[in-house]
LOVEXBA-967362 format. One line per field, with one value per residue (C-alpha): x, y, z; chain; residue in three letters. Coordinates in Angstrom, 3 decimals. Layout:
N
X (X_...)
Y (Y_...)
Z (Z_...)
cadena (A_...)
residuo (ALA_...)
***
This chain:
583
X (-116.494_-119.114_-122.391_-123.999_-122.097_-123.924_-127.141_-126.580_-126.045_-128.539_-130.925_-130.117_-130.021_-133.881_-134.667_-132.667_-134.823_-131.356_-127.745_-125.236_-122.340_-120.975_-122.212_-123.347_-125.757_-125.655_-127.952_-125.035_-126.938_-124.383_-121.671_-120.372_-122.042_-120.143_-120.935_-119.037_-115.054_-116.917_-117.580_-114.081_-112.645_-115.558_-115.133_-110.775_-110.690_-112.826_-113.521_-113.972_-116.931_-118.907_-120.023_-122.626_-123.121_-126.748_-128.865_-131.842_-131.944_-135.415_-137.317_-136.433_-132.979_-133.914_-131.448_-131.580_-127.949_-125.165_-125.184_-121.548_-119.860_-116.235_-116.148_-117.579_-115.318_-112.602_-114.125_-113.961_-110.488_-109.220_-110.712_-109.272_-105.809_-106.346_-108.485_-107.680_-104.745_-103.356_-104.405_-106.624_-106.882_-110.331_-111.324_-113.038_-115.916_-119.103_-121.690_-125.045_-127.188_-131.234_-130.329_-128.787_-124.916_-123.822_-120.143_-119.203_-116.108_-115.016_-112.691_-110.177_-109.239_-106.345_-103.753_-103.559_-100.006_-101.713_-105.055_-106.398_-107.665_-109.046_-110.065_-107.271_-109.109_-110.898_-107.653_-106.998_-109.266_-112.067_-111.714_-111.363_-114.456_-115.595_-118.455_-121.272_-123.967_-125.411_-123.820_-120.620_-119.557_-116.829_-113.626_-113.271_-109.890_-109.600_-110.038_-107.745_-105.088_-105.725_-105.010_-101.685_-101.249_-101.316_-99.021_-96.212_-95.722_-97.286_-95.182_-97.311_-96.528_-92.530_-93.580_-91.702_-94.175_-92.699_-92.789_-92.395_-89.196_-88.748_-90.216_-93.756_-93.948_-95.346_-92.224_-93.956_-95.118_-91.258_-89.868_-92.268_-91.800_-87.689_-87.341_-89.253_-87.371_-84.223_-85.717_-87.193_-85.094_-81.292_-79.107_-80.731_-81.564_-79.563_-76.392_-78.634_-79.238_-82.989_-81.785_-80.145_-83.213_-85.755_-84.450_-84.010_-87.493_-88.618_-90.320_-87.853_-86.892_-84.029_-85.072_-88.692_-91.513_-92.729_-96.428_-96.033_-93.872_-96.583_-99.429_-98.396_-96.482_-97.149_-98.628_-101.211_-101.377_-105.021_-102.450_-100.997_-104.074_-107.264_-109.227_-107.496_-108.615_-111.736_-115.315_-117.797_-121.712_-124.604_-127.968_-131.371_-133.034_-131.946_-131.983_-129.677_-131.324_-135.112_-137.477_-139.994_-138.005_-135.900_-133.141_-129.586_-127.691_-127.733_-123.725_-120.797_-117.708_-114.274_-111.300_-108.106_-104.885_-102.141_-103.507_-103.269_-105.368_-107.569_-108.073_-108.324_-111.329_-113.406_-113.659_-114.503_-117.079_-118.121_-118.303_-120.435_-122.953_-123.158_-126.442_-125.045_-127.040_-127.440_-126.378_-126.460_-123.070_-123.145_-125.691_-125.854_-125.915_-123.395_-123.745_-121.880_-121.485_-123.803_-120.908_-117.252_-114.526_-111.983_-113.817_-114.154_-110.462_-109.477_-111.973_-111.004_-107.358_-107.624_-109.363_-107.177_-103.422_-104.794_-106.521_-105.620_-103.101_-102.200_-102.925_-106.027_-107.694_-105.966_-109.824_-111.468_-111.714_-112.272_-116.114_-117.662_-121.622_-123.355_-127.673_-130.303_-129.158_-126.012_-122.442_-120.518_-116.428_-115.545_-112.344_-110.801_-108.637_-110.173_-108.096_-104.407_-102.455_-102.997_-106.040_-109.438_-112.662_-112.943_-110.091_-110.541_-110.593_-107.562_-104.514_-101.678_-103.408_-102.311_-100.788_-99.907_-100.604_-98.671_-95.873_-93.967_-96.926_-97.427_-94.146_-93.784_-97.409_-95.802_-93.915_-96.238_-98.761_-101.646_-102.831_-102.251_-101.242_-98.266_-100.482_-99.224_-101.280_-100.903_-99.171_-98.539_-99.326_-101.871_-104.475_-106.621_-109.424_-109.149_-108.926_-112.706_-114.132_-113.092_-114.533_-117.539_-117.997_-117.446_-120.093_-122.289_-122.734_-122.936_-120.201_-118.958_-119.841_-116.866_-117.568_-114.488_-115.467_-112.270_-111.963_-113.466_-113.160_-116.375_-116.823_-120.742_-121.313_-124.892_-126.707_-128.192_-127.673_-127.013_-128.451_-130.631_-134.060_-136.139_-133.964_-133.521_-137.252_-137.371_-134.833_-135.831_-139.194_-137.541_-137.455_-134.318_-131.883_-128.079_-127.483_-124.128_-123.131_-122.006_-124.962_-127.293_-124.760_-125.604_-129.739_-129.585_-127.838_-130.549_-133.329_-131.826_-131.872_-128.098_-126.474_-124.824_-122.425_-119.281_-117.228_-119.673_-120.360_-116.636_-116.374_-119.271_-117.625_-113.893_-114.125_-112.310_-113.638_-113.914_-116.278_-118.382_-118.711_-120.058_-122.094_-123.868_-124.040_-126.398_-128.300_-129.341_-130.235_-132.141_-134.667_-133.784_-131.842_-131.918_-128.798_-128.752_-126.139_-124.533_-121.337_-118.701_-121.116_-123.336_-125.306_-128.319_-131.673_-133.798_-136.637_-140.193_-141.280_-138.717_-138.685_-140.359_-144.184_-144.040_-145.596_-146.379_-143.148_-143.979_-144.735_-141.853_-142.244_-144.045_-142.727_-142.581_-144.898_-145.199_-142.672_-142.647_-142.513_-140.760_-141.477_-145.242_-143.896_-140.790_-143.189_-145.319_-142.802_-141.462_-144.853_-144.864_-141.815_-137.879_-135.763_-132.314_-131.556_-131.580_-134.845_-136.513_-135.046_-136.070_-139.350_-140.282_-137.514_-136.047_-131.857_-130.188_-128.590_-132.690_-132.937_-130.621_-131.170_-135.309_-133.962_-131.967_-135.001_-137.193_-134.289_-134.239_-137.785_-137.915_-140.653_-138.253_-135.489_-131.832_-131.016_-127.238_-125.524_-123.133_-125.814_-123.041_-122.753_-125.152_-126.464_-128.369_-132.394_-134.828_-138.171_-140.786_-141.471_-144.655_-143.562_-144.896_-147.294_-146.312_-148.948_-147.502_-143.705_-145.880_-147.346)
Y (9.828_11.251_9.650_13.733_13.686_10.636_11.316_14.601_12.796_10.155_13.206_14.910_11.533_10.662_14.739_14.279_10.974_9.548_8.924_12.097_12.909_12.625_9.987_6.635_3.979_0.446_-2.605_-4.778_-7.025_-10.069_-8.847_-6.223_-5.284_-5.890_-2.609_-1.384_-1.503_1.297_3.262_3.116_3.751_6.903_8.592_8.291_9.755_12.821_14.655_11.497_10.321_8.413_5.287_3.613_0.020_-1.540_1.372_0.113_2.962_1.431_2.025_5.195_4.581_2.383_1.551_-2.291_-2.979_-5.452_-9.335_-9.336_-5.877_-6.863_-8.821_-6.619_-3.892_-6.618_-7.443_-3.749_-3.254_-6.108_-4.789_-1.916_-2.490_-6.121_-5.285_-1.944_-0.444_1.927_0.459_3.161_3.475_4.488_5.289_2.447_2.491_0.591_2.953_2.378_3.876_3.484_0.084_-1.054_-1.279_0.739_-0.104_3.831_4.167_7.260_7.143_10.341_11.979_10.990_13.118_13.757_11.899_8.733_9.474_7.035_4.300_1.431_-2.118_-4.637_-7.195_-5.076_-2.951_0.834_1.659_-0.453_-0.562_3.273_5.421_9.014_10.136_12.103_13.435_10.386_7.665_6.075_6.701_4.267_7.114_7.018_6.192_9.834_10.808_7.791_9.401_12.998_11.847_10.049_13.495_15.023_12.953_14.935_18.124_17.118_17.709_18.204_21.995_20.998_18.610_19.125_19.846_17.430_19.403_22.888_25.650_29.136_30.371_29.387_31.844_35.258_37.273_40.796_38.539_37.144_40.304_41.940_38.567_38.781_42.638_41.975_38.925_41.046_43.857_42.113_38.907_40.044_37.844_35.434_36.565_39.720_38.431_35.641_36.251_35.219_31.150_30.797_32.942_30.959_27.941_29.117_30.404_26.162_28.217_26.135_22.447_21.500_23.050_22.324_24.440_23.160_22.985_26.061_28.088_27.144_28.274_31.434_33.191_31.084_32.273_30.463_27.041_25.646_24.665_22.046_21.059_22.549_22.118_24.015_27.243_29.105_28.941_31.109_30.673_33.232_31.152_32.835_31.449_30.027_25.990_26.420_26.781_28.743_25.596_27.783_29.862_27.849_29.793_28.024_30.851_34.667_34.689_31.738_32.584_30.384_32.423_30.450_32.023_31.859_32.568_36.024_36.621_34.019_35.920_39.352_37.777_36.107_39.869_41.127_38.416_39.030_43.212_42.795_40.295_42.005_44.515_47.776_48.555_51.284_51.675_54.459_56.016_58.794_61.757_59.903_56.978_54.577_52.728_48.771_45.737_42.506_41.230_43.068_42.787_42.286_39.397_37.653_38.244_36.514_33.419_32.906_32.816_30.821_28.396_28.616_28.528_25.473_23.321_20.036_19.818_16.134_13.834_13.087_16.249_17.540_17.318_19.801_23.545_25.844_26.413_30.164_30.058_32.933_32.521_35.237_34.220_33.062_33.007_29.630_28.996_25.846_23.747_20.311_18.893_19.946_21.427_20.530_19.565_21.224_23.263_22.257_24.401_24.682_27.271_28.948_32.477_32.291_34.757_32.871_29.472_27.930_24.694_25.261_22.335_23.994_25.896_26.250_28.156_30.163_31.195_32.385_34.428_35.931_38.330_37.855_40.969_41.372_42.561_46.640_46.687_46.190_44.323_40.463_37.272_36.268_37.460_33.535_34.449_32.639_36.324_35.901_34.139_36.713_39.198_37.894_37.411_41.236_42.632_40.826_41.802_45.663_45.139_44.088_40.565_37.024_35.491_32.733_29.361_26.837_23.586_20.274_16.989_15.748_15.694_19.617_22.364_25.505_29.133_30.002_34.152_34.798_37.310_39.559_42.564_40.909_43.772_44.597_46.639_43.954_42.321_45.248_45.964_42.238_42.441_45.748_44.003_41.738_44.677_43.440_45.671_45.694_43.312_44.002_44.462_41.588_39.596_41.390_40.236_36.411_36.985_38.296_34.918_33.012_35.492_34.815_31.302_30.466_28.347_29.678_28.101_28.958_29.589_30.962_33.489_34.470_34.518_36.795_39.152_38.637_37.382_35.215_31.724_32.990_36.301_34.454_30.996_34.419_35.936_33.571_31.919_35.306_34.792_31.179_33.220_35.898_33.124_34.225_30.851_27.254_25.320_22.270_19.196_18.829_20.245_19.096_19.940_22.730_24.850_27.690_28.164_30.943_30.166_29.696_32.293_34.872_33.368_36.339_35.134_33.726_35.635_35.820_35.794_39.284_41.344_41.990_39.288_39.515_40.441_37.838_36.107_37.657_36.535_34.366_35.802_32.810_34.592_33.303_29.803_29.741_31.115_28.474_25.880_27.199_26.949_27.342_24.993_25.766_24.842_24.727_26.290_22.651_21.756_24.448_23.658_20.315_20.836_23.840_22.259_25.441_26.070_26.267_29.513_30.853_30.158_31.923_35.033_34.789_33.949_37.083_39.260_37.803_38.625_42.108_42.043_40.890_38.340_35.388_34.665_32.914_30.846_31.813_34.579_32.982_32.327_30.627_27.703_24.702_24.201_27.727_27.364_29.947_30.361_32.557_36.032_37.906_40.833_42.221_40.211_39.573_42.108_45.117_44.437_44.768_47.841)
Z (13.800_16.478_17.228_16.928_13.639_12.393_13.319_11.075_8.340_8.746_9.376_6.379_3.934_5.600_4.510_1.109_0.554_-0.741_-1.538_-0.848_-2.837_-0.090_2.191_0.914_2.500_1.949_3.667_4.363_6.613_6.761_4.145_1.846_-0.966_-4.402_-5.262_-2.240_-4.324_-6.593_-3.973_-2.532_-5.531_-6.373_-3.086_-3.035_-6.508_-5.940_-2.569_-0.258_2.097_3.970_3.924_5.970_6.417_7.988_6.855_4.275_1.690_0.097_3.572_4.249_5.739_8.218_10.713_10.047_11.257_10.106_11.777_13.011_13.216_14.033_10.890_8.721_10.045_8.699_5.625_4.651_5.924_4.268_0.969_1.317_1.420_-0.903_-3.156_-4.096_-5.389_-4.188_-1.108_1.253_5.093_5.918_9.699_10.109_13.329_14.870_16.202_17.962_16.159_17.143_18.502_15.541_14.637_12.060_10.567_9.560_7.097_6.637_3.292_2.047_-1.081_-2.573_-3.338_-6.711_-7.264_-6.094_-8.073_-9.427_-7.097_-8.558_-8.173_-8.896_-10.410_-12.588_-13.885_-14.069_-16.462_-15.873_-12.193_-12.060_-10.373_-9.781_-7.126_-9.636_-7.465_-4.875_-7.570_-8.844_-12.430_-13.578_-15.286_-18.794_-20.508_-21.246_-17.376_-16.181_-18.622_-17.138_-13.149_-14.265_-15.810_-12.964_-10.908_-11.831_-13.928_-17.558_-19.818_-23.610_-23.910_-24.236_-27.174_-30.563_-33.070_-36.336_-39.798_-37.758_-37.959_-37.138_-40.605_-38.358_-36.294_-36.545_-36.169_-34.853_-31.945_-31.596_-31.660_-29.089_-26.913_-27.391_-26.222_-23.097_-22.201_-22.941_-20.748_-17.752_-17.477_-19.184_-17.358_-19.229_-22.587_-23.181_-24.486_-27.119_-30.431_-31.519_-31.826_-28.992_-27.155_-28.497_-27.606_-23.779_-23.805_-24.871_-27.869_-29.885_-29.271_-31.514_-34.806_-34.318_-32.384_-28.684_-28.494_-26.347_-28.110_-31.135_-29.692_-27.845_-31.125_-33.774_-37.375_-37.650_-35.015_-36.933_-39.654_-37.358_-35.204_-36.675_-33.256_-31.220_-31.030_-30.132_-30.223_-29.648_-30.083_-28.899_-28.706_-29.085_-25.717_-22.619_-23.805_-26.798_-30.513_-30.657_-31.236_-33.026_-35.824_-35.944_-35.330_-33.955_-32.711_-33.228_-33.575_-34.415_-34.414_-34.345_-33.396_-34.758_-34.273_-31.624_-28.019_-28.267_-31.362_-30.302_-26.661_-28.436_-30.661_-28.065_-26.096_-29.903_-29.863_-26.854_-26.641_-29.925_-28.303_-24.785_-24.261_-22.046_-18.638_-16.559_-13.287_-10.788_-10.137_-7.150_-8.375_-11.905_-14.221_-16.259_-18.917_-18.577_-20.198_-18.984_-17.889_-16.671_-19.217_-16.938_-15.535_-19.139_-20.188_-17.386_-18.093_-21.740_-20.607_-18.112_-20.611_-23.460_-20.503_-18.203_-20.813_-21.756_-24.517_-24.203_-27.233_-26.785_-26.641_-29.418_-31.292_-28.480_-28.314_-25.538_-25.553_-25.408_-24.448_-24.223_-23.297_-22.090_-18.500_-18.118_-20.290_-20.025_-20.759_-21.044_-21.963_-21.392_-18.528_-15.193_-12.606_-11.865_-8.861_-5.822_-6.749_-5.651_-6.277_-2.769_-2.520_-6.453_-5.666_-2.982_-4.075_-5.237_-5.739_-8.729_-10.194_-13.798_-15.602_-18.900_-16.929_-20.591_-21.916_-18.965_-19.203_-22.957_-21.974_-19.512_-21.759_-24.585_-24.512_-25.977_-29.662_-29.223_-25.945_-23.678_-20.921_-20.607_-21.578_-17.969_-14.823_-13.887_-10.094_-9.256_-9.777_-12.446_-10.329_-8.008_-10.557_-11.901_-9.039_-7.642_-10.908_-10.240_-6.670_-8.379_-10.632_-7.752_-9.664_-8.608_-8.325_-11.210_-10.639_-11.216_-12.100_-12.012_-13.711_-14.334_-17.831_-18.676_-16.197_-16.549_-15.233_-15.687_-15.142_-14.351_-16.089_-13.452_-10.869_-7.838_-5.961_-8.707_-7.299_-6.996_-4.715_-2.562_-2.314_-1.263_1.449_2.764_3.388_6.183_8.504_9.730_10.592_11.238_8.267_6.334_3.127_2.458_4.057_1.859_-1.070_0.282_0.383_-3.008_-4.322_-2.767_-4.576_-7.416_-7.337_-6.572_-4.396_-1.485_0.759_2.842_-0.589_-2.666_0.398_0.878_-3.373_-3.366_-0.652_-0.393_3.334_5.028_6.334_9.557_9.174_6.309_9.189_11.868_9.319_7.935_11.437_12.429_9.382_10.634_14.143_12.335_10.982_7.502_6.624_6.961_7.322_5.564_4.377_8.128_9.036_6.240_3.278_5.010_2.380_3.257_2.022_2.566_5.448_4.605_6.504_4.521_1.145_-1.347_-2.463_-5.917_-8.427_-12.048_-13.968_-15.717_-12.556_-9.664_-7.040_-3.709_-0.449_1.964_4.275_7.147_9.398_12.391_16.362_17.658_21.210_22.195_20.808_23.391_26.187_25.709_24.960_28.905_30.507_34.229_34.230_33.962_30.309_29.079_25.913_24.575_25.410_23.988_20.843_21.226_22.425_19.324_16.575_16.211_15.158_18.231_16.903_16.091_19.913_21.470_19.172_20.426_23.788_24.271_23.191_25.905_28.292_27.286_27.021_30.651_29.652_31.226_32.824_33.426_36.486_36.006_34.695_32.617_29.380_27.901_29.908_28.896_32.530_32.472_32.548_31.895_33.222_32.603_34.923_35.485_34.978_32.112_29.096_25.570_24.104_26.640_24.515_21.114_22.339)
cadena (A_A_A_A_A_A_A_A_A_A_A_A_A_A_A_A_A_A_A_A_A_A_A_A_A_A_A_A_A_A_A_A_A_A_A_A_A_A_A_A_A_A_A_A_A_A_A_A_A_A_A_A_A_A_A_A_A_A_A_A_A_A_A_A_A_A_A_A_A_A_A_A_A_A_A_A_A_A_A_A_A_A_A_A_A_A_A_A_A_A_A_A_A_A_A_A_A_A_A_A_A_A_A_A_A_A_A_A_A_A_A_A_A_A_A_A_A_A_A_A_A_A_A_A_A_A_A_A_A_A_A_A_A_A_A_A_A_A_A_A_A_A_A_A_A_A_A_A_A_A_A_A_A_A_A_A_A_A_A_A_A_A_A_A_A_A_A_A_A_A_A_A_A_A_A_A_A_A_A_A_A_A_A_A_A_A_A_A_A_A_A_A_A_A_A_A_A_A_A_A_A_A_A_A_A_A_A_A_A_A_A_A_A_A_A_A_A_A_A_A_A_A_A_A_A_A_A_A_A_A_A_A_A_A_A_A_A_A_A_A_A_A_A_A_A_A_A_A_A_A_A_A_A_A_A_A_A_A_A_A_A_A_A_A_A_A_A_A_A_A_A_A_A_A_A_A_A_A_A_A_A_A_A_A_A_A_A_A_A_A_A_A_A_A_A_A_A_A_A_A_A_A_A_A_A_A_A_A_A_A_A_A_A_A_A_A_A_A_A_A_A_A_A_A_A_A_A_A_A_A_A_A_A_A_A_A_A_A_A_A_A_A_A_A_A_A_A_A_A_A_A_A_A_A_A_A_A_A_A_A_A_A_A_A_A_A_A_A_A_A_A_A_A_A_A_A_A_A_A_A_A_A_A_A_A_A_A_A_A_A_A_A_A_A_A_A_A_A_A_A_A_A_A_A_A_A_A_A_A_A_A_A_A_A_A_A_A_A_A_A_A_A_A_A_A_A_A_A_A_A_A_A_A_A_A_A_A_A_A_A_A_A_A_A_A_A_A_A_A_A_A_A_A_A_A_A_A_A_A_A_A_A_A_A_A_A_A_A_A_A_A_A_A_A_A_A_A_A_A_A_A_A_A_A_A_A_A_A_A_A_A_A_A_A_A_A_A_A_A_A_A_A_A_A_A_A_A_A_A_A_A_A_A_A_A_A_A_A_A_A_A_A_A_A_A_A_A_A_A_A_A_A_A_A_A_A_A_A_A_A_A_A_A_A_A_A_A_A_A_A_A_A_A_A_A_A_A_A_A_A_A_A_A_A_A_A_A_A_A_A_A_A_A_A_A_A_A_A_A_A_A_A_A)
residuo (MET_LEU_TYR_ASP_ASP_LEU_ALA_GLU_ILE_ILE_ALA_ASN_LEU_ARG_ASP_LEU_GLY_GLY_ASP_HIS_ALA_PHE_VAL_GLU_ALA_LYS_ARG_ALA_GLU_SER_LYS_LEU_PRO_LYS_SER_VAL_ARG_GLU_THR_LEU_SER_ALA_PHE_ALA_ASN_THR_SER_GLY_GLY_VAL_LEU_ILE_LEU_GLY_LEU_ASP_GLU_THR_GLN_GLY_PHE_GLU_ALA_ILE_GLY_VAL_ARG_ASP_PRO_ALA_LYS_MET_GLU_ALA_ASP_LEU_ALA_ALA_LEU_CYS_SER_GLU_ASN_LEU_GLU_PRO_PRO_LEU_ARG_PRO_LEU_ILE_GLY_THR_HIS_ARG_PHE_GLU_GLY_ALA_ASP_LEU_VAL_VAL_ALA_GLU_ILE_PRO_GLU_LEU_PRO_PRO_GLY_SER_LYS_PRO_SER_PHE_ASN_ARG_GLY_ALA_GLY_MET_THR_GLN_GLY_SER_PHE_VAL_ARG_VAL_ALA_ASP_GLY_ASP_ARG_ARG_LEU_SER_PRO_TYR_GLU_VAL_GLN_LEU_MET_MET_ALA_ASN_ARG_GLY_GLN_PRO_ARG_ASP_ASP_GLU_GLN_PRO_VAL_ALA_GLY_THR_THR_ILE_ALA_ASN_LEU_ASP_ARG_ALA_LEU_VAL_ASP_THR_PHE_LEU_SER_ARG_LEU_ARG_ARG_HIS_ARG_SER_ARG_ALA_PHE_ALA_ASN_LEU_ASP_THR_THR_ALA_ALA_LEU_ARG_ARG_ALA_LYS_VAL_LEU_VAL_GLY_THR_GLU_LEU_SER_LEU_ALA_GLY_LEU_LEU_ALA_LEU_GLY_GLU_TYR_PRO_GLN_GLU_PHE_PHE_PRO_GLN_LEU_MET_LEU_THR_PHE_VAL_HIS_TYR_PRO_THR_LYS_SER_GLY_PRO_ASP_PRO_ARG_ASN_GLY_ALA_ARG_PHE_ILE_ASP_ASN_VAL_ALA_ALA_GLU_GLY_PRO_ILE_PRO_VAL_MET_VAL_ASP_GLU_ALA_LEU_ILE_ALA_LEU_ARG_ARG_ASN_MET_LYS_ARG_ARG_SER_THR_VAL_ARG_GLY_ALA_GLY_ARG_ALA_GLU_THR_TYR_GLU_TYR_PRO_GLU_THR_ALA_LEU_ARG_GLU_ALA_VAL_VAL_ASN_ALA_LEU_VAL_HIS_ARG_ASP_TYR_SER_GLY_THR_SER_HIS_GLY_THR_GLN_VAL_GLN_VAL_GLU_MET_TYR_PRO_ASP_ARG_LEU_LEU_ILE_ARG_ASN_PRO_GLY_GLY_LEU_TYR_GLY_SER_VAL_ARG_GLU_GLU_ASN_LEU_GLY_ILE_GLU_GLY_MET_SER_SER_ALA_ARG_ASN_ALA_THR_LEU_LEU_LYS_ILE_LEU_GLU_ASP_THR_PRO_LEU_PRO_GLY_SER_ASP_ARG_PRO_ILE_CYS_GLU_ASN_ARG_GLY_SER_GLY_ILE_PRO_ALA_MET_LEU_THR_ALA_MET_ARG_ASP_ALA_LYS_LEU_SER_PRO_PRO_ARG_PHE_ALA_ASP_ASP_ILE_SER_THR_PHE_SER_ALA_THR_PHE_PRO_ASN_HIS_THR_LEU_MET_GLY_GLU_ASP_ALA_VAL_ARG_TRP_ILE_ALA_SER_LEU_ASN_GLU_HIS_GLY_LEU_THR_ASP_SER_GLN_CYS_HIS_GLY_LEU_ALA_MET_LEU_PHE_HIS_GLY_GLU_THR_LEU_ASN_ASN_GLN_ALA_TYR_ARG_ASN_ALA_ASN_ASP_LEU_ASP_SER_ARG_VAL_ALA_THR_GLU_GLU_LEU_GLY_ASP_LEU_VAL_ALA_ARG_GLY_LEU_LEU_VAL_PRO_ALA_GLY_GLY_ARG_ARG_TYR_ALA_HIS_TYR_THR_LEU_ALA_GLU_ASP_ALA_ALA_PRO_ALA_PRO_THR_ASP_SER_THR_ASP_SER_PRO_ALA_PRO_PRO_LYS_ARG_ARG_ALA_ASP_ARG_ARG_GLU_GLU_ILE_LEU_ASP_ALA_LEU_GLY_ASP_ASP_GLU_ALA_THR_ARG_ALA_ASP_LEU_VAL_ALA_ALA_THR_GLY_LEU_HIS_ASP_ARG_THR_MET_THR_ARG_TRP_LEU_THR_VAL_LEU_LEU_ARG_GLN_GLY_LEU_ILE_GLU_ALA_THR_GLU_ARG_ASN_LEU_ARG_SER_PRO_ASN_VAL_ARG_TYR_ARG_ARG_THR_SER_LYS_ARG_THR_LEU_ASP_GLU_THR_SER_GLY)
***
């Protein structure tokens, strides 16, 4: 780790006033705290992180240092290799910071095939931890089981269901399924009778149905697994039931049957409970649902086909919850394999926990349609994001916490009248559509980072980084969280002024003109861009933008032609005054 990176991390800790999800600071003057084992396990089981020894959180993260950094490094390395299973190999080093020696360890995330990391002395169940917010939480036995299952290809969906026979299948679904198999995969299925074809497709295991076969093609799977269903609840308030009149819900549906029927019933319930809104289309208006049906269908299908089907989760349903401000779809079992929250939405990025179930559903159509339940090509979430973008809605927020996975759809039009009016009041010319979308996300109180910006606009990481950097340079956004965990907030003078909730948001405060501030910092001397950043506290990108403005207006001049050189210096000119340029 470079000194600048460490300084940025510590500055962020001090700004937050506490530890970060990816950073843990401990006092550790003379010996390793016992809680270091938990933190190492948690970082390795989550997304990795940085451990800093020698910072005192109770004193505002003051650098008090460690007395014997070489011994502390050795003790930490020994702990990682001897007390943790599997052994960890963090990058450990000592940094001199504010006159104190800090021992810093960068702990990488373990690959899925090696998780969970645990303290050998406590055992796997009691010694495995995960990082949640700024603390370490012990994994539940179920979460440990999920991590162990992720070490290989789970086979829960292939297990035979005791007491089932071919008679428990839905005849119409089976006929359609076999017809598609013989048409699309003739080499493997054309010459097989019904029983042989069902065995080859793993719908049958011996004389019993597989769990995948029962769920995809069964007449009534809940006869054997009562809780393997989908529930839909429409709540009257943002927090759930209405305490004023005791109304628990507006609508409540238990969708049962095979997966094709559950998907169909869930969509019927959603249509019945969604409002319709008018949107401008060309010269007229079109009536559309609050949420695009394509996005909802993909989210419901994903929840049913990618959920955990191990025995421990057989008592948990897929849950769909509608609130006035959002729609939440939750399933048991977090993300599987190489898929992570940060790469969701990348075309083709998929890992199938239930490979057999997905293969069967490729040739199982939705009721009343020739469209298969899923394509099994990793296209579900990209299709979901595209549908939300086309409807000018914010992208869904995904959350994976090992034991559950959820998709939350905000209920607002991204570029509604209030957001458009506010963006126009910023008086910033040349903003791209995607930059306006990013600003609108913050206007609606959503989190904005590189991934969210890409998902909202279908951009690659390079373009997203450039456009977000331009918003920082314009003084509209303020970066936070450091380079690795960067997210963005609205600059204070760009944020809409608070108003009564019944009114439209007021325009932002008058946008700051940084020219006079920079000219005052220059005075009668010369200064580099870095000098001016230090003197004013402005972000480097913002400084670069205003220096360009001052150069163009003839108020300053540079000592070199190559303005990218770190050695270039700036000085005031006497050609024009600030009042003249403003006039």
